C-alpha positions as CSV (number, residue, x, y, z in Angstrom):
1,M,127.8,-34.8,95.4
2,K,124.7,-33.1,95.9
3,T,123.4,-32.8,92.8
4,A,123.6,-36.7,92.6
5,G,122.1,-37.0,95.4
6,K,119.0,-35.4,95.0
7,R,118.7,-37.5,91.4
8,A,119.2,-41.0,93.1
9,S,115.5,-41.7,93.3
10,K,115.1,-40.7,89.5
11,V,118.0,-42.3,88.2
12,P,117.4,-43.4,84.1
13,R,116.7,-47.0,84.1
14,D,116.3,-47.1,80.1
15,Y,117.9,-45.7,77.2
16,E,114.6,-43.6,76.6
17,A,114.6,-42.5,79.3
18,L,118.5,-41.5,79.5
19,R,117.5,-39.3,76.0
20,T,114.8,-37.9,78.1
21,E,116.8,-36.8,80.9
22,L,119.7,-35.0,78.8
23,V,117.3,-34.1,76.1
24,D,115.5,-31.8,79.2
25,R,118.9,-30.6,81.2
26,A,120.4,-29.7,77.5
27,G,121.9,-26.0,78.3
28,K,122.2,-26.6,82.0
29,F,125.4,-29.3,81.5
30,P,129.0,-27.5,81.8
31,K,130.7,-27.1,79.2
32,R,132.4,-30.2,79.5
33,L,129.7,-32.3,80.6
34,E,127.5,-31.0,77.5
35,Q,129.9,-32.7,75.3
36,V,130.0,-35.8,76.6
37,A,125.9,-35.4,76.5
38,R,126.4,-35.1,72.9
39,Y,129.3,-37.3,72.4
40,F,126.7,-40.3,74.4
41,L,123.9,-39.3,72.0
42,N,125.0,-39.6,69.2
43,H,127.4,-43.0,69.6
44,P,125.3,-45.2,71.9
45,E,126.5,-48.2,70.6
46,E,130.5,-46.8,71.8
47,V,129.3,-46.3,74.8
48,A,128.3,-49.8,75.0
49,I,130.9,-51.9,74.3
50,N,134.1,-49.2,75.6
51,T,136.1,-48.8,78.3
52,L,135.9,-45.4,80.3
53,V,139.3,-44.6,79.1
54,R,138.3,-45.1,75.4
55,L,134.7,-43.2,75.5
56,A,137.7,-40.4,77.1
57,E,139.8,-39.9,74.1
58,Q,136.6,-40.6,71.9
59,A,134.9,-37.4,73.2
60,E,138.1,-35.1,73.5
61,V,137.5,-35.2,77.6
62,P,139.6,-35.9,80.2
63,P,138.6,-39.3,82.3
64,A,137.7,-37.7,85.6
65,T,134.6,-35.9,83.3
66,I,132.7,-39.0,82.1
67,T,132.7,-39.8,85.9
68,R,132.3,-36.7,87.0
69,F,128.8,-36.8,84.4
70,T,127.9,-40.5,85.5
71,K,127.7,-39.1,89.4
72,E,125.8,-36.1,87.7
73,L,122.7,-38.2,86.5
74,G,122.5,-39.8,89.7
75,F,124.3,-43.1,88.8
76,A,126.5,-45.6,91.3
77,G,129.2,-44.7,88.8
78,F,130.1,-45.7,85.2
79,A,129.0,-49.4,84.8
80,E,125.6,-48.4,86.0
81,L,125.0,-46.2,83.7
82,Q,127.4,-48.4,80.5
83,G,124.7,-51.2,81.0
84,V,122.0,-48.5,80.3
85,F,123.0,-48.5,76.6
86,R,124.1,-52.5,76.9
87,E,120.7,-52.8,77.3
88,R,119.7,-50.9,74.8
89,L,121.7,-53.2,72.6
90,L,119.7,-56.8,73.0
91,G,117.5,-58.4,70.5
92,P,117.6,-58.3,67.0
93,R,120.9,-55.4,68.2
94,L,123.2,-57.9,69.8
95,P,124.9,-59.5,67.0
96,Y,125.9,-56.2,65.3
97,A,127.0,-55.2,69.0
98,A,129.3,-58.1,68.6
99,R,130.3,-57.2,65.8
100,M,131.4,-53.7,66.6
101,A,134.0,-55.2,69.3
102,E,136.2,-57.1,67.6
103,P,139.2,-55.1,67.5
104,R,139.9,-55.0,63.8
105,M,138.6,-51.4,64.3
106,Q,139.2,-48.5,65.8
107,P,138.0,-45.6,64.7
108,G,139.5,-41.9,66.1
109,S,143.1,-44.2,66.0
110,S,146.3,-42.7,64.1
111,A,146.9,-46.5,63.6
112,D,143.4,-46.6,61.3
113,L,144.9,-43.6,58.9
114,D,148.4,-45.2,58.3
115,E,147.6,-47.3,55.2
116,P,144.7,-46.4,52.5
117,K,143.2,-50.2,53.2
118,Q,142.9,-49.1,56.7
119,V,141.7,-45.8,56.0
120,F,139.1,-47.4,53.2
121,G,137.9,-50.1,55.8
122,G,137.7,-47.5,57.9
123,F,135.2,-45.1,56.2
124,I,133.2,-48.5,54.7
125,E,132.8,-49.6,58.7
126,A,131.7,-46.1,59.9
127,A,129.0,-45.7,57.0
128,V,128.0,-49.4,57.9
129,Q,127.4,-48.5,61.3
130,S,125.6,-45.1,61.2
131,L,123.3,-46.9,58.2
132,L,122.3,-49.0,60.2
133,R,122.2,-47.0,63.4
134,I,119.5,-45.4,61.4
135,E,117.3,-47.2,59.7
136,E,116.5,-48.1,63.4
137,A,116.5,-44.7,64.3
138,L,115.0,-42.3,62.1
139,D,111.2,-40.8,62.5
140,R,109.7,-41.5,59.3
141,K,106.6,-39.8,60.5
142,Q,109.1,-36.8,61.2
143,L,111.1,-37.8,57.8
144,D,107.2,-37.5,55.6
145,A,106.7,-34.0,57.8
146,F,109.7,-32.9,56.5
147,V,109.4,-33.6,52.5
148,D,105.7,-32.0,53.8
149,A,107.3,-28.7,54.3
150,L,109.3,-28.7,51.0
151,A,106.3,-29.5,48.6
152,K,104.1,-26.5,50.9
153,S,107.5,-24.1,50.7
154,D,107.5,-21.6,47.7
155,S,111.1,-21.6,47.8
156,V,114.0,-23.5,49.7
157,Y,116.7,-21.6,51.0
158,V,119.8,-24.3,52.1
159,A,123.0,-24.0,55.0
160,A,124.9,-26.4,55.8
161,A,128.7,-24.9,56.2
162,R,132.1,-26.9,55.8
163,G,132.1,-30.3,56.2
164,A,128.1,-30.5,55.2
165,F,128.9,-27.8,52.6
166,G,128.4,-31.1,49.7
167,L,125.9,-32.0,51.4
168,G,124.4,-28.4,51.0
169,A,125.3,-28.3,47.2
170,Y,123.2,-31.9,46.5
171,A,120.1,-30.4,48.3
172,V,119.5,-27.7,46.0
173,Y,121.2,-29.6,43.1
174,G,118.1,-32.0,43.8
175,L,115.4,-29.8,44.4
176,S,116.6,-27.6,41.4
177,N,115.9,-31.2,39.4
178,V,112.7,-31.6,40.5
179,G,111.5,-28.3,40.0
180,K,111.7,-26.9,43.5
181,R,113.5,-23.1,43.2
182,A,116.3,-23.6,46.0
183,H,119.2,-21.2,47.0
184,L,122.1,-22.2,48.1
185,V,123.5,-20.1,51.8
186,D,127.2,-19.8,50.6
187,N,128.1,-16.1,52.5
188,L,129.1,-14.7,49.3
189,G,131.0,-11.6,50.5
190,A,130.1,-12.4,53.6
191,M,126.5,-11.3,53.5
192,R,125.1,-14.5,54.6
193,R,122.8,-12.1,56.9
194,L,121.7,-10.6,54.2
195,Q,120.8,-13.8,51.8
196,V,118.6,-15.2,54.6
197,A,116.4,-11.5,55.4
198,A,115.9,-11.5,52.1
199,M,113.9,-15.1,52.1
200,R,110.3,-14.0,51.5
201,P,107.4,-15.6,53.8
202,G,106.2,-19.2,52.0
203,E,109.9,-19.9,52.0
204,A,112.1,-22.3,53.8
205,L,115.1,-22.8,55.3
206,W,116.8,-26.0,55.3
207,V,119.7,-26.4,57.9
208,M,121.9,-29.0,58.2
209,T,124.7,-29.2,60.7
210,F,126.7,-31.8,63.0
211,D,128.6,-31.9,66.1
212,D,130.5,-29.4,65.8
213,Y,127.3,-27.4,64.9
214,T,128.8,-24.7,61.9
215,P,128.2,-21.3,64.2
216,E,127.6,-19.8,60.7
217,T,124.4,-22.2,59.7
218,V,123.3,-22.0,63.6
219,E,123.6,-18.2,63.1
220,A,121.4,-19.2,59.7
221,A,118.4,-20.8,61.2
222,K,118.0,-18.5,64.3
223,L,118.0,-15.5,61.2
224,A,114.9,-17.1,60.0
225,A,113.3,-19.2,62.8
226,K,113.3,-15.3,64.1
227,Q,111.6,-13.3,60.7
228,G,108.7,-16.8,60.5
229,N,110.5,-18.3,57.8
230,P,109.7,-22.3,58.8
231,V,114.0,-23.9,59.6
232,L,114.1,-28.0,58.1
233,A,116.8,-29.3,59.6
234,I,119.0,-32.4,59.5
235,T,121.3,-32.8,62.8
236,D,122.6,-35.6,65.2
237,N,120.6,-35.7,67.9
238,E,118.3,-33.3,70.6
239,L,121.1,-30.8,71.8
240,S,121.8,-29.7,68.8
241,P,121.3,-25.4,68.7
242,V,119.4,-26.1,65.4
243,A,117.0,-28.8,66.7
244,K,114.6,-26.2,69.0
245,L,114.5,-24.0,66.2
246,A,113.0,-26.1,63.9
247,K,109.5,-26.9,63.2
248,H,110.5,-30.2,61.5
249,V,114.3,-32.3,62.3
250,L,115.8,-35.7,61.1
251,Y,118.7,-37.5,63.5
252,V,121.1,-38.7,61.7
253,N,124.3,-39.5,63.7
254,E,127.3,-40.5,61.5
255,A,130.3,-42.5,63.0
256,R,134.0,-40.7,62.3
257,L,137.5,-42.1,61.7
258,G,140.2,-40.0,63.0
259,H,139.2,-36.5,62.5
260,F,136.6,-37.4,59.3
261,R,132.9,-37.9,59.1
262,S,131.4,-40.3,57.5
263,Q,128.8,-38.6,55.3
264,V,127.3,-41.7,53.7
265,P,124.4,-41.7,55.7
266,A,123.1,-38.3,55.2
267,M,123.3,-38.4,51.5
268,V,121.3,-40.8,51.5
269,V,118.7,-39.2,53.9
270,C,118.8,-36.3,51.8
271,Q,118.5,-38.8,48.4
272,A,115.3,-39.7,50.2
273,I,114.1,-36.4,50.2
274,I,114.1,-35.5,46.9
275,V,113.0,-38.5,45.5
276,S,110.5,-38.8,47.6
277,L,109.1,-34.6,46.7
278,G,110.0,-34.8,43.1
279,R,107.0,-38.0,43.2
280,R,104.9,-35.8,45.6
281,L,105.4,-32.5,42.7
282,G,104.7,-35.5,40.0
283,L,108.6,-35.0,38.8
284,P,111.0,-37.2,38.2
285,A,114.2,-37.0,40.3
286,K,117.6,-36.8,38.4
């Protein structure tokens, strides 16, 4: 491929270089390749240990798409690209990688959902995977800046819909309990635009959306940013459509079981934000 040939001398040889490459090319890949890029950034451990065919099933693309993605980045083959992800797991994370490689659970397969005990065990495993990942990866400086921005805002509007709605409702509840005026952008009466337009200078929008990127939440972020209100986002990676709109972003990679996403790590982050904000405001968090 002509593109891959031109890029052969710039092939990313470590995970950070690869992540930077994917972020730089966000929006420039064809739709299917963009889908693969998002999946690979969201699930680096799975990329490190699974076969190309298995990853294609999980990313919901044909195996040929991953092969094309590999060549587009300049790698000779999938094994070479996978080596970058395996290198990321060296050191203290290797035992965890080995544990993940055990065949007792294959998140995403229909067999996981046959019995309640399998569902329960699967969600436990998904939550543990996500918590281990975020404990290592969450940017603590961004976390501090996120809390600072909430503390300085006159009030906070929260936009989180569909699968993230529970997180948004909890955030409004928590913010209210620590003395921060909060409003849920709930789109009641199809008035989402009017709700966001009602924001005043000095008020912030806190958005939460993950790999399906709820269009309503993305639209709310665009509207707030356009009218000059700061946007604070919790999302999955730098390719998220709300990432570039936000003043401060926290990235949370949430593991899946079947079509269901574990909300445990995002809830932990929300609780940490709210408790920290309560401390900063001198009020107890409930």
